[in-house]
Structure formats: structure tokens, C-alpha cells
C-alpha positions as CSV (number, residue, x, y, z in Angstrom):
1,M,-30.9,-5.7,-12.3
2,A,-27.4,-6.8,-11.2
3,K,-26.7,-7.3,-7.6
4,K,-24.5,-4.6,-6.1
5,H,-21.3,-5.4,-4.2
6,Y,-18.2,-3.7,-2.9
7,L,-14.7,-4.0,-4.3
8,T,-11.7,-3.6,-2.1
9,A,-8.1,-3.0,-3.1
10,T,-5.2,-3.3,-0.6
11,L,-2.0,-1.7,-1.9
12,P,1.6,-2.7,-1.0
13,D,2.0,0.2,1.4
14,G,-1.1,-0.9,3.3
15,Y,-3.6,1.7,1.9
16,V,-7.0,0.2,1.5
17,K,-9.5,1.6,-1.1
18,T,-13.2,0.4,-1.2
19,I,-15.3,1.0,-4.2
20,G,-19.1,0.7,-4.2
21,P,-21.7,-0.3,-3.9
22,T,-21.5,-1.1,-7.6
23,A,-22.8,-3.6,-10.1
24,A,-19.7,-3.2,-12.3
25,D,-17.3,-6.1,-12.7
26,Y,-14.0,-4.2,-12.2
27,T,-11.1,-6.5,-11.6
28,H,-8.1,-4.2,-10.9
29,Y,-7.3,-1.0,-9.2
30,W,-4.4,1.3,-10.2
31,R,-2.8,4.2,-8.5
32,I,-0.1,6.7,-9.4
33,V,1.6,8.7,-6.6
34,A,3.5,11.6,-8.3
35,R,6.2,13.6,-6.4
36,L,6.4,17.2,-7.5
37,D,9.4,19.5,-7.4
38,N,7.8,21.6,-4.6
39,G,7.8,18.6,-2.2
40,K,4.1,17.9,-2.6
41,T,2.4,14.8,-4.1
42,E,-0.5,14.2,-6.4
43,V,-2.4,11.0,-6.5
44,F,-4.3,9.6,-9.5
45,W,-6.3,6.4,-9.3
46,G,-8.9,4.3,-11.1
47,H,-10.3,0.8,-11.7
48,T,-10.4,-1.3,-14.8
49,K,-12.2,-4.5,-16.1
50,S,-9.0,-6.3,-16.9
51,L,-5.3,-6.5,-16.0
52,P,-4.1,-5.6,-19.6
53,E,-6.3,-2.4,-19.4
54,A,-4.7,-1.5,-16.1
55,K,-1.2,-2.1,-17.4
56,K,-1.9,0.5,-20.2
57,K,-2.1,3.1,-17.5
58,R,1.6,2.5,-16.7
59,N,2.6,3.9,-20.1
60,A,0.3,6.9,-19.5
61,A,2.1,7.5,-16.2
62,V,5.5,7.6,-17.9
63,D,4.2,10.1,-20.4
64,A,2.5,12.2,-17.7
65,S,5.8,12.2,-15.7
66,R,7.6,13.8,-18.6
67,N,4.8,16.2,-19.6
68,R,4.1,17.4,-16.0
69,G,7.7,17.5,-14.8
70,W,7.3,15.1,-11.9
71,I,10.4,14.4,-9.9
72,S,9.4,10.7,-9.6
73,H,6.3,8.6,-9.4
74,E,5.1,5.2,-8.2
75,F,2.6,3.0,-10.1
76,D,0.7,0.2,-8.4
77,I,-1.8,-2.3,-9.8
78,V,-3.7,-4.7,-7.5
79,A,-6.5,-7.1,-7.9
80,L,-9.9,-6.1,-6.5
81,V,-11.7,-8.4,-4.0
82,K,-15.5,-8.6,-4.3
83,T,-17.5,-8.6,-1.1
84,A,-21.3,-8.7,-0.6
85,G,-23.1,-5.3,-0.5
């Protein structure tokens, strides 16, 4: 059985997300912050096993923005840092 660990993402705005404990080898965390026309926001996030996989989410965010009528959105990708569990 694989040893479990924690994964931590620190986003540019200072938000810190910790995932785990997990045995998965995720490498990147992505987050979409969508601004709605009523002034509210929606947040979508996930983790991937490669940077190219995370970058594909950017294209999905553009499509979602058009389909859902978001006023704007921000998309971030950051590397995950592994720590002992």
C-alpha cells in the first residue's frame, strides 16, 4: 500500500488549499473563480496528475464562461507541494 501524504497549493491571491491524506500523485491544482451578473461568485477547482492536463481545464473554463453567461472569470494553475502525512 502506498504511503499517504498531503498536497498543498498556494494560489497567487494567498489562498491555501490542502488535499489529503492521499496516496495519489497529483502534481497541479487548478481553480476557476467565476463572476456572475448578480454580483455573486462561483468557485470550481480540482487537481491533476500533469501540467498539460491542468491546462486543458483553461479551455473548458472559456467554454463554460460563454455557456453559463459569466461576466468574467479567473483561472489559476499552481504546482502542488507534497508533505508527509
